[in-house]
VMD Tcl script that builds the backbone (N, CA, C; Angstrom):
set m [mol new atoms 441]
animate dup $m
set s [atomselect $m all]
$s set {name element resname resid chain x y z} {
  {N N UNK 1 A 109.341 135.831 92.088}
  {CA C UNK 1 A 109.246 135.495 90.673}
  {C C UNK 1 A 110.483 135.965 89.898}
  {N N UNK 2 A 111.395 136.665 90.581}
  {CA C UNK 2 A 112.590 137.193 89.907}
  {C C UNK 2 A 113.397 136.087 89.227}
  {N N UNK 3 A 113.741 135.021 89.963}
  {CA C UNK 3 A 114.518 133.938 89.356}
  {C C UNK 3 A 113.753 132.617 89.326}
  {N N UNK 4 A 112.489 132.628 89.724}
  {CA C UNK 4 A 111.566 131.487 89.667}
  {C C UNK 4 A 111.891 130.343 90.611}
  {N N UNK 5 A 112.862 130.490 91.499}
  {CA C UNK 5 A 113.167 129.415 92.443}
  {C C UNK 5 A 112.293 129.555 93.679}
  {N N UNK 6 A 111.843 128.406 94.194}
  {CA C UNK 6 A 110.972 128.415 95.363}
  {C C UNK 6 A 111.274 127.205 96.237}
  {N N UNK 7 A 111.096 127.377 97.545}
  {CA C UNK 7 A 111.209 126.261 98.490}
  {C C UNK 7 A 110.133 126.436 99.552}
  {N N UNK 8 A 109.482 125.344 99.888}
  {CA C UNK 8 A 108.439 125.340 100.905}
  {C C UNK 8 A 108.730 124.190 101.860}
  {N N UNK 9 A 108.728 124.474 103.155}
  {CA C UNK 9 A 108.979 123.445 104.165}
  {C C UNK 9 A 107.837 123.454 105.171}
  {N N UNK 10 A 107.407 122.266 105.578}
  {CA C UNK 10 A 106.334 122.148 106.564}
  {C C UNK 10 A 106.642 120.980 107.500}
  {N N UNK 11 A 106.165 121.087 108.756}
  {CA C UNK 11 A 106.354 120.017 109.730}
  {C C UNK 11 A 105.057 119.828 110.505}
  {N N UNK 12 A 104.715 118.564 110.809}
  {CA C UNK 12 A 103.532 118.296 111.620}
  {C C UNK 12 A 103.932 118.046 113.082}
  {N N UNK 13 A 102.957 117.783 113.919}
  {CA C UNK 13 A 103.211 117.617 115.358}
  {C C UNK 13 A 104.037 116.366 115.682}
  {N N UNK 14 A 104.145 115.437 114.733}
  {CA C UNK 14 A 104.928 114.216 114.932}
  {C C UNK 14 A 106.358 114.351 114.390}
  {N N UNK 15 A 106.753 115.574 114.078}
  {CA C UNK 15 A 108.093 115.883 113.572}
  {C C UNK 15 A 108.379 115.224 112.224}
  {N N UNK 16 A 107.332 115.091 111.427}
  {CA C UNK 16 A 107.500 114.653 110.047}
  {C C UNK 16 A 107.506 115.917 109.195}
  {N N UNK 17 A 108.500 115.987 108.316}
  {CA C UNK 17 A 108.674 117.200 107.525}
  {C C UNK 17 A 108.677 116.879 106.041}
  {N N UNK 18 A 108.268 117.860 105.266}
  {CA C UNK 18 A 108.367 117.766 103.820}
  {C C UNK 18 A 108.933 119.089 103.308}
  {N N UNK 19 A 109.838 118.983 102.346}
  {CA C UNK 19 A 110.419 120.170 101.713}
  {C C UNK 19 A 110.262 120.029 100.208}
  {N N UNK 20 A 109.604 121.012 99.607}
  {CA C UNK 20 A 109.460 121.069 98.154}
  {C C UNK 20 A 110.357 122.183 97.656}
  {N N UNK 21 A 111.165 121.910 96.668}
  {CA C UNK 21 A 111.963 122.959 96.052}
  {C C UNK 21 A 111.937 122.761 94.555}
  {N N UNK 22 A 111.766 123.850 93.849}
  {CA C UNK 22 A 111.679 123.763 92.398}
  {C C UNK 22 A 111.553 125.126 91.777}
  {N N UNK 23 A 110.867 125.185 90.655}
  {CA C UNK 23 A 110.672 126.438 89.955}
  {C C UNK 23 A 109.201 126.823 89.998}
  {N N UNK 24 A 108.956 128.108 90.229}
  {CA C UNK 24 A 107.595 128.637 90.253}
  {C C UNK 24 A 107.219 129.087 88.851}
  {N N UNK 25 A 106.072 128.637 88.385}
  {CA C UNK 25 A 105.580 129.042 87.078}
  {C C UNK 25 A 104.238 129.735 87.255}
  {N N UNK 26 A 104.204 131.003 86.878}
  {CA C UNK 26 A 102.983 131.790 87.006}
  {C C UNK 26 A 101.905 131.203 86.094}
  {N N UNK 27 A 100.697 131.082 86.622}
  {CA C UNK 27 A 99.588 130.529 85.852}
  {C C UNK 27 A 98.880 131.627 85.077}
  {N N UNK 28 A 98.490 131.326 83.859}
  {CA C UNK 28 A 97.655 132.264 83.111}
  {C C UNK 28 A 96.231 132.121 83.642}
  {N N UNK 29 A 95.350 132.957 83.214}
  {CA C UNK 29 A 93.955 132.956 83.677}
  {C C UNK 29 A 93.894 133.145 85.189}
  {N N UNK 30 A 94.498 134.242 85.653}
  {CA C UNK 30 A 94.599 134.523 87.085}
  {C C UNK 30 A 93.255 134.418 87.799}
  {N N UNK 31 A 92.226 135.061 87.267}
  {CA C UNK 31 A 90.922 135.075 87.939}
  {C C UNK 31 A 90.374 133.658 88.114}
  {N N UNK 32 A 90.485 132.820 87.085}
  {CA C UNK 32 A 89.998 131.441 87.166}
  {C C UNK 32 A 90.679 130.709 88.318}
  {N N UNK 33 A 92.013 130.783 88.399}
  {CA C UNK 33 A 92.746 130.032 89.413}
  {C C UNK 33 A 92.512 130.578 90.813}
  {N N UNK 34 A 92.441 131.889 90.951}
  {CA C UNK 34 A 92.166 132.473 92.273}
  {C C UNK 34 A 90.773 132.058 92.734}
  {N N UNK 35 A 89.787 132.127 91.869}
  {CA C UNK 35 A 88.426 131.704 92.243}
  {C C UNK 35 A 88.399 130.234 92.634}
  {N N UNK 36 A 89.132 129.405 91.909}
  {CA C UNK 36 A 89.181 127.971 92.240}
  {C C UNK 36 A 89.842 127.753 93.607}
  {N N UNK 37 A 90.934 128.445 93.866}
  {CA C UNK 37 A 91.623 128.323 95.159}
  {C C UNK 37 A 90.687 128.719 96.291}
  {N N UNK 38 A 89.943 129.824 96.117}
  {CA C UNK 38 A 89.035 130.287 97.165}
  {C C UNK 38 A 87.840 129.355 97.325}
  {N N UNK 39 A 87.398 128.717 96.248}
  {CA C UNK 39 A 86.310 127.743 96.347}
  {C C UNK 39 A 86.749 126.542 97.185}
  {N N UNK 40 A 87.994 126.083 96.978}
  {CA C UNK 40 A 88.522 124.936 97.716}
  {C C UNK 40 A 88.921 125.298 99.152}
  {N N UNK 41 A 89.172 126.569 99.402}
  {CA C UNK 41 A 89.609 127.045 100.726}
  {C C UNK 41 A 88.746 128.235 101.143}
  {N N UNK 42 A 87.477 128.003 101.531}
  {CA C UNK 42 A 86.556 129.113 101.805}
  {C C UNK 42 A 87.000 130.040 102.940}
  {N N UNK 43 A 87.872 129.571 103.833}
  {CA C UNK 43 A 88.327 130.454 104.908}
  {C C UNK 43 A 89.133 131.634 104.358}
  {N N UNK 44 A 89.638 131.511 103.145}
  {CA C UNK 44 A 90.390 132.593 102.520}
  {C C UNK 44 A 89.511 133.820 102.253}
  {N N UNK 45 A 88.183 133.608 102.162}
  {CA C UNK 45 A 87.280 134.731 101.883}
  {C C UNK 45 A 87.321 135.797 102.958}
  {N N UNK 46 A 87.559 135.411 104.196}
  {CA C UNK 46 A 87.630 136.420 105.262}
  {C C UNK 46 A 88.997 137.100 105.305}
  {N N UNK 47 A 90.011 136.447 104.775}
  {CA C UNK 47 A 91.349 137.036 104.731}
  {C C UNK 47 A 91.443 138.036 103.580}
  {N N UNK 48 A 90.932 137.648 102.419}
  {CA C UNK 48 A 90.926 138.505 101.228}
  {C C UNK 48 A 89.474 138.633 100.744}
  {N N UNK 49 A 88.684 139.526 101.365}
  {CA C UNK 49 A 87.272 139.628 100.976}
  {C C UNK 49 A 87.083 140.276 99.599}
  {N N UNK 50 A 86.038 139.827 98.929}
  {CA C UNK 50 A 85.605 140.389 97.644}
  {C C UNK 50 A 86.735 140.447 96.618}
  {N N UNK 51 A 86.922 141.608 96.007}
  {CA C UNK 51 A 87.896 141.768 94.920}
  {C C UNK 51 A 89.345 141.798 95.396}
  {N N UNK 52 A 89.570 141.922 96.706}
  {CA C UNK 52 A 90.958 142.000 97.201}
  {C C UNK 52 A 91.726 140.706 96.905}
  {N N UNK 53 A 91.000 139.614 96.680}
  {CA C UNK 53 A 91.661 138.340 96.387}
  {C C UNK 53 A 92.490 138.386 95.103}
  {N N UNK 54 A 92.153 139.278 94.199}
  {CA C UNK 54 A 92.838 139.304 92.910}
  {C C UNK 54 A 94.191 140.015 92.951}
  {N N UNK 55 A 94.605 140.406 94.146}
  {CA C UNK 55 A 95.967 140.908 94.318}
  {C C UNK 55 A 96.966 139.743 94.294}
  {N N UNK 56 A 96.465 138.529 94.531}
  {CA C UNK 56 A 97.297 137.326 94.577}
  {C C UNK 56 A 97.695 136.867 93.172}
  {N N UNK 57 A 98.848 136.238 93.081}
  {CA C UNK 57 A 99.335 135.679 91.825}
  {C C UNK 57 A 99.380 134.162 91.943}
  {N N UNK 58 A 98.500 133.457 91.231}
  {CA C UNK 58 A 98.538 131.992 91.294}
  {C C UNK 58 A 99.754 131.449 90.539}
  {N N UNK 59 A 100.342 130.386 91.081}
  {CA C UNK 59 A 101.487 129.750 90.429}
  {C C UNK 59 A 101.479 128.272 90.763}
  {N N UNK 60 A 102.238 127.504 90.007}
  {CA C UNK 60 A 102.437 126.096 90.333}
  {C C UNK 60 A 103.940 125.892 90.512}
  {N N UNK 61 A 104.276 124.858 91.249}
  {CA C UNK 61 A 105.679 124.508 91.436}
  {C C UNK 61 A 105.975 123.354 90.492}
  {N N UNK 62 A 106.839 123.605 89.523}
  {CA C UNK 62 A 107.167 122.606 88.509}
  {C C UNK 62 A 108.595 122.125 88.708}
  {N N UNK 63 A 108.915 121.009 88.098}
  {CA C UNK 63 A 110.274 120.462 88.174}
  {C C UNK 63 A 110.766 120.480 89.620}
  {N N UNK 64 A 110.118 119.675 90.424}
  {CA C UNK 64 A 110.252 119.769 91.872}
  {C C UNK 64 A 111.035 118.611 92.479}
  {N N UNK 65 A 111.873 118.942 93.454}
  {CA C UNK 65 A 112.473 117.952 94.351}
  {C C UNK 65 A 111.636 117.949 95.620}
  {N N UNK 66 A 111.309 116.774 96.104}
  {CA C UNK 66 A 110.562 116.649 97.351}
  {C C UNK 66 A 111.387 115.789 98.293}
  {N N UNK 67 A 111.601 116.295 99.496}
  {CA C UNK 67 A 112.291 115.524 100.529}
  {C C UNK 67 A 111.322 115.304 101.674}
  {N N UNK 68 A 111.207 114.061 102.114}
  {CA C UNK 68 A 110.396 113.718 103.278}
  {C C UNK 68 A 111.347 113.305 104.387}
  {N N UNK 69 A 111.156 113.871 105.583}
  {CA C UNK 69 A 111.956 113.534 106.754}
  {C C UNK 69 A 111.021 113.095 107.859}
  {N N UNK 70 A 111.340 112.026 108.530}
  {CA C UNK 70 A 110.624 111.664 109.747}
  {C C UNK 70 A 111.625 111.770 110.885}
  {N N UNK 71 A 111.621 112.928 111.543}
  {CA C UNK 71 A 112.543 113.182 112.641}
  {C C UNK 71 A 112.014 112.634 113.960}
  {N N UNK 72 A 110.802 112.059 113.937}
  {CA C UNK 72 A 110.205 111.480 115.135}
  {C C UNK 72 A 110.605 110.031 115.353}
  {N N UNK 73 A 111.412 109.476 114.446}
  {CA C UNK 73 A 111.879 108.091 114.556}
  {C C UNK 73 A 113.368 108.078 114.855}
  {N N UNK 74 A 113.817 106.998 115.437}
  {CA C UNK 74 A 115.256 106.786 115.620}
  {C C UNK 74 A 115.630 105.468 114.987}
  {N N UNK 75 A 116.499 105.438 114.013}
  {CA C UNK 75 A 117.106 106.619 113.398}
  {C C UNK 75 A 116.085 107.362 112.549}
  {N N UNK 76 A 116.408 108.584 112.184}
  {CA C UNK 76 A 115.508 109.354 111.329}
  {C C UNK 76 A 115.299 108.601 110.024}
  {N N UNK 77 A 114.256 108.984 109.311}
  {CA C UNK 77 A 114.008 108.391 107.990}
  {C C UNK 77 A 113.834 109.529 106.998}
  {N N UNK 78 A 114.432 109.388 105.822}
  {CA C UNK 78 A 114.280 110.403 104.779}
  {C C UNK 78 A 114.146 109.721 103.437}
  {N N UNK 79 A 113.370 110.369 102.572}
  {CA C UNK 79 A 113.203 109.882 101.202}
  {C C UNK 79 A 113.173 111.086 100.278}
  {N N UNK 80 A 113.577 110.872 99.037}
  {CA C UNK 80 A 113.574 111.920 98.023}
  {C C UNK 80 A 112.736 111.484 96.834}
  {N N UNK 81 A 112.016 112.450 96.271}
  {CA C UNK 81 A 111.179 112.212 95.101}
  {C C UNK 81 A 111.353 113.384 94.141}
  {N N UNK 82 A 110.979 113.190 92.894}
  {CA C UNK 82 A 110.996 114.284 91.932}
  {C C UNK 82 A 109.670 114.331 91.189}
  {N N UNK 83 A 109.347 115.521 90.684}
  {CA C UNK 83 A 108.154 115.731 89.866}
  {C C UNK 83 A 108.591 116.469 88.608}
  {N N UNK 84 A 108.019 116.111 87.493}
  {CA C UNK 84 A 108.357 116.785 86.238}
  {C C UNK 84 A 109.690 116.310 85.703}
  {N N UNK 85 A 110.401 117.203 85.082}
  {CA C UNK 85 A 111.674 116.871 84.448}
  {C C UNK 85 A 112.863 117.052 85.376}
  {N N UNK 86 A 112.613 117.236 86.641}
  {CA C UNK 86 A 113.682 117.475 87.609}
  {C C UNK 86 A 114.525 116.212 87.787}
  {N N UNK 87 A 115.842 116.372 87.748}
  {CA C UNK 87 A 116.734 115.255 88.035}
  {C C UNK 87 A 116.806 115.063 89.536}
  {N N UNK 88 A 116.954 113.808 89.965}
  {CA C UNK 88 A 117.073 113.533 91.394}
  {C C UNK 88 A 118.348 114.175 91.933}
  {N N UNK 89 A 118.195 114.889 93.019}
  {CA C UNK 89 A 119.328 115.548 93.661}
  {C C UNK 89 A 119.949 114.594 94.667}
  {N N UNK 90 A 121.229 114.322 94.523}
  {CA C UNK 90 A 121.923 113.429 95.445}
  {C C UNK 90 A 122.644 114.267 96.486}
  {N N UNK 91 A 122.061 114.364 97.657}
  {CA C UNK 91 A 122.651 115.138 98.747}
  {C C UNK 91 A 123.359 114.200 99.707}
  {N N UNK 92 A 124.100 114.783 100.615}
  {CA C UNK 92 A 124.751 113.992 101.643}
  {C C UNK 92 A 126.171 113.621 101.270}
  {N N UNK 93 A 126.603 112.469 101.752}
  {CA C UNK 93 A 127.996 112.048 101.638}
  {C C UNK 93 A 128.074 110.586 101.216}
  {N N UNK 94 A 129.225 110.215 100.654}
  {CA C UNK 94 A 129.473 108.821 100.322}
  {C C UNK 94 A 130.928 108.499 100.642}
  {N N UNK 95 A 131.190 107.221 100.847}
  {CA C UNK 95 A 132.525 106.774 101.234}
  {C C UNK 95 A 133.177 106.093 100.036}
  {N N UNK 96 A 134.374 106.550 99.694}
  {CA C UNK 96 A 135.081 106.034 98.515}
  {C C UNK 96 A 135.916 104.803 98.868}
  {N N UNK 97 A 136.514 104.225 97.855}
  {CA C UNK 97 A 137.391 103.070 98.033}
  {C C UNK 97 A 138.674 103.424 98.792}
  {N N UNK 98 A 138.900 104.698 99.056}
  {CA C UNK 98 A 140.065 105.115 99.839}
  {C C UNK 98 A 139.900 104.808 101.330}
  {N N UNK 99 A 138.712 104.340 101.718}
  {CA C UNK 99 A 138.416 104.020 103.120}
  {C C UNK 99 A 139.402 102.973 103.642}
  {N N UNK 100 A 139.947 103.242 104.842}
  {CA C UNK 100 A 140.894 102.302 105.457}
  {C C UNK 100 A 140.230 101.446 106.538}
  {N N UNK 101 A 138.910 101.640 106.729}
  {CA C UNK 101 A 138.172 100.811 107.683}
  {C C UNK 101 A 138.464 101.104 109.142}
  {N N UNK 102 A 138.875 102.335 109.453}
  {CA C UNK 102 A 139.222 102.667 110.840}
  {C C UNK 102 A 137.997 102.762 111.751}
  {N N UNK 103 A 136.812 103.047 111.182}
  {CA C UNK 103 A 135.587 103.110 111.962}
  {C C UNK 103 A 135.308 104.440 112.629}
  {N N UNK 104 A 136.162 105.439 112.420}
  {CA C UNK 104 A 135.948 106.735 113.063}
  {C C UNK 104 A 134.614 107.342 112.623}
  {N N UNK 105 A 134.278 107.232 111.345}
  {CA C UNK 105 A 133.011 107.766 110.838}
  {C C UNK 105 A 131.822 107.068 111.496}
  {N N UNK 106 A 131.898 105.753 111.600}
  {CA C UNK 106 A 130.815 104.968 112.201}
  {C C UNK 106 A 130.607 105.357 113.658}
  {N N UNK 107 A 131.700 105.550 114.372}
  {CA C UNK 107 A 131.610 105.876 115.795}
  {C C UNK 107 A 131.087 107.282 116.066}
  {N N UNK 108 A 131.283 108.216 115.137}
  {CA C UNK 108 A 130.883 109.604 115.357}
  {C C UNK 108 A 129.488 109.915 114.812}
  {N N UNK 109 A 128.936 109.038 113.993}
  {CA C UNK 109 A 127.645 109.297 113.340}
  {C C UNK 109 A 126.509 109.341 114.364}
  {N N UNK 110 A 125.786 110.476 114.483}
  {CA C UNK 110 A 124.708 110.575 115.473}
  {C C UNK 110 A 123.518 109.668 115.173}
  {N N UNK 111 A 123.337 109.249 113.910}
  {CA C UNK 111 A 122.224 108.381 113.545}
  {C C UNK 111 A 122.637 106.921 113.395}
  {N N UNK 112 A 123.920 106.639 113.593}
  {CA C UNK 112 A 124.440 105.272 113.447}
  {C C UNK 112 A 124.004 104.663 112.115}
  {N N UNK 113 A 124.185 105.441 111.054}
  {CA C UNK 113 A 123.744 104.975 109.732}
  {C C UNK 113 A 124.909 104.530 108.851}
  {N N UNK 114 A 126.093 104.356 109.422}
  {CA C UNK 114 A 127.251 103.899 108.646}
  {C C UNK 114 A 127.504 102.434 108.971}
  {N N UNK 115 A 127.544 101.618 107.898}
  {CA C UNK 115 A 127.730 100.174 108.047}
  {C C UNK 115 A 129.175 99.791 107.730}
  {N N UNK 116 A 129.649 98.779 108.460}
  {CA C UNK 116 A 130.988 98.247 108.220}
  {C C UNK 116 A 131.012 97.552 106.872}
  {N N UNK 117 A 132.067 97.776 106.137}
  {CA C UNK 117 A 132.263 97.154 104.835}
  {C C UNK 117 A 133.581 97.623 104.267}
  {N N UNK 118 A 133.859 97.235 103.055}
  {CA C UNK 118 A 135.067 97.730 102.396}
  {C C UNK 118 A 134.660 98.284 101.044}
  {N N UNK 119 A 134.415 99.555 100.926}
  {CA C UNK 119 A 134.515 100.558 101.989}
  {C C UNK 119 A 133.282 100.533 102.900}
  {N N UNK 120 A 133.354 101.263 104.018}
  {CA C UNK 120 A 132.175 101.447 104.857}
  {C C UNK 120 A 131.096 102.090 103.980}
  {N N UNK 121 A 129.825 101.975 104.400}
  {CA C UNK 121 A 128.724 102.479 103.577}
  {C C UNK 121 A 127.756 103.301 104.421}
  {N N UNK 122 A 127.276 104.397 103.858}
  {CA C UNK 122 A 126.310 105.269 104.534}
  {C C UNK 122 A 124.906 104.918 104.053}
  {N N UNK 123 A 124.010 104.610 104.974}
  {CA C UNK 123 A 122.606 104.378 104.638}
  {C C UNK 123 A 121.957 105.754 104.449}
  {N N UNK 124 A 121.728 106.142 103.208}
  {CA C UNK 124 A 121.235 107.487 102.890}
  {C C UNK 124 A 119.839 107.765 103.443}
  {N N UNK 125 A 119.034 106.722 103.685}
  {CA C UNK 125 A 117.686 106.934 104.215}
  {C C UNK 125 A 117.670 107.328 105.686}
  {N N UNK 126 A 118.810 107.225 106.356}
  {CA C UNK 126 A 118.870 107.599 107.771}
  {C C UNK 126 A 119.868 108.718 108.042}
  {N N UNK 127 A 120.567 109.179 107.028}
  {CA C UNK 127 A 121.626 110.176 107.190}
  {C C UNK 127 A 121.043 111.576 107.405}
  {N N UNK 128 A 121.581 112.303 108.384}
  {CA C UNK 128 A 121.184 113.686 108.647}
  {C C UNK 128 A 121.836 114.676 107.690}
  {N N UNK 129 A 122.883 114.262 107.023}
  {CA C UNK 129 A 123.721 115.143 106.198}
  {C C UNK 129 A 124.427 116.171 107.069}
  {N N UNK 130 A 124.788 115.786 108.274}
  {CA C UNK 130 A 125.435 116.711 109.209}
  {C C UNK 130 A 126.903 116.951 108.867}
  {N N UNK 131 A 127.539 115.989 108.223}
  {CA C UNK 131 A 128.920 116.153 107.805}
  {C C UNK 131 A 129.968 115.763 108.825}
  {N N UNK 132 A 129.580 115.226 109.976}
  {CA C UNK 132 A 130.577 114.833 110.977}
  {C C UNK 132 A 131.520 113.760 110.437}
  {N N UNK 133 A 130.999 112.825 109.679}
  {CA C UNK 133 A 131.852 111.783 109.095}
  {C C UNK 133 A 132.868 112.404 108.137}
  {N N UNK 134 A 132.396 113.300 107.310}
  {CA C UNK 134 A 133.228 113.992 106.320}
  {C C UNK 134 A 134.361 114.766 107.009}
  {N N UNK 135 A 134.001 115.490 108.060}
  {CA C UNK 135 A 134.973 116.327 108.765}
  {C C UNK 135 A 136.000 115.519 109.551}
  {N N UNK 136 A 135.661 114.301 109.941}
  {CA C UNK 136 A 136.529 113.536 110.833}
  {C C UNK 136 A 137.248 112.356 110.182}
  {N N UNK 137 A 137.061 112.137 108.905}
  {CA C UNK 137 A 137.738 111.024 108.235}
  {C C UNK 137 A 139.234 111.334 108.119}
  {N N UNK 138 A 140.085 110.485 108.700}
  {CA C UNK 138 A 141.519 110.779 108.699}
  {C C UNK 138 A 142.184 110.691 107.327}
  {N N UNK 139 A 141.549 110.004 106.368}
  {CA C UNK 139 A 142.159 109.870 105.035}
  {C C UNK 139 A 141.328 110.556 103.943}
  {N N UNK 140 A 140.344 111.329 104.354}
  {CA C UNK 140 A 139.492 112.083 103.412}
  {C C UNK 140 A 138.820 111.169 102.386}
  {N N UNK 141 A 138.370 109.996 102.857}
  {CA C UNK 141 A 137.708 109.033 101.979}
  {C C UNK 141 A 136.222 109.346 101.801}
  {N N UNK 142 A 135.695 110.318 102.552}
  {CA C UNK 142 A 134.283 110.665 102.472}
  {C C UNK 142 A 134.151 111.930 101.635}
  {N N UNK 143 A 133.262 111.858 100.640}
  {CA C UNK 143 A 133.076 112.982 99.728}
  {C C UNK 143 A 131.610 113.424 99.723}
  {N N UNK 144 A 131.397 114.634 99.271}
  {CA C UNK 144 A 130.046 115.159 99.140}
  {C C UNK 144 A 129.437 114.593 97.866}
  {N N UNK 145 A 128.226 114.038 97.985}
  {CA C UNK 145 A 127.543 113.476 96.821}
  {C C UNK 145 A 127.086 114.608 95.917}
  {N N UNK 146 A 127.060 114.343 94.632}
  {CA C UNK 146 A 126.544 115.322 93.678}
  {C C UNK 146 A 125.836 114.590 92.561}
  {N N UNK 147 A 125.015 115.334 91.836}
  {CA C UNK 147 A 124.208 114.753 90.748}
  {C C UNK 147 A 125.114 114.258 89.650}
}
mol reanalyze $m
mol bondsrecalc $m
mol representation Tube
mol addrep $m
């Protein structure tokens, strides 16, 4: 709670992942929210029996970026979403008009998500954000995306 930033990542058995990152906002009415959480999740009663449950601090994650990854597919699939007033975060890389069309980025991409064009284009829904294209572009036409 020091700086209110939080990130939560989870993966299922099919290698589908979700990452939530945003700001944690402490909820007022602690007892109400803790009781509600325990009502919805009765197994918590054995972990925090009786009054020990009130040591917990309920919070919500506000202004959130959500990233979904499906690493069980080839090529991988990723999507980004936002909740609240959060601006969409543009991660990864993009190819500028300085591209000379040499194809080195396309050939080195592990997900084969770079398409031929002028300039070449990165399919952001399949990009790992590994940076191999960025590191190997002979004319530095690939840049890091930013908001």
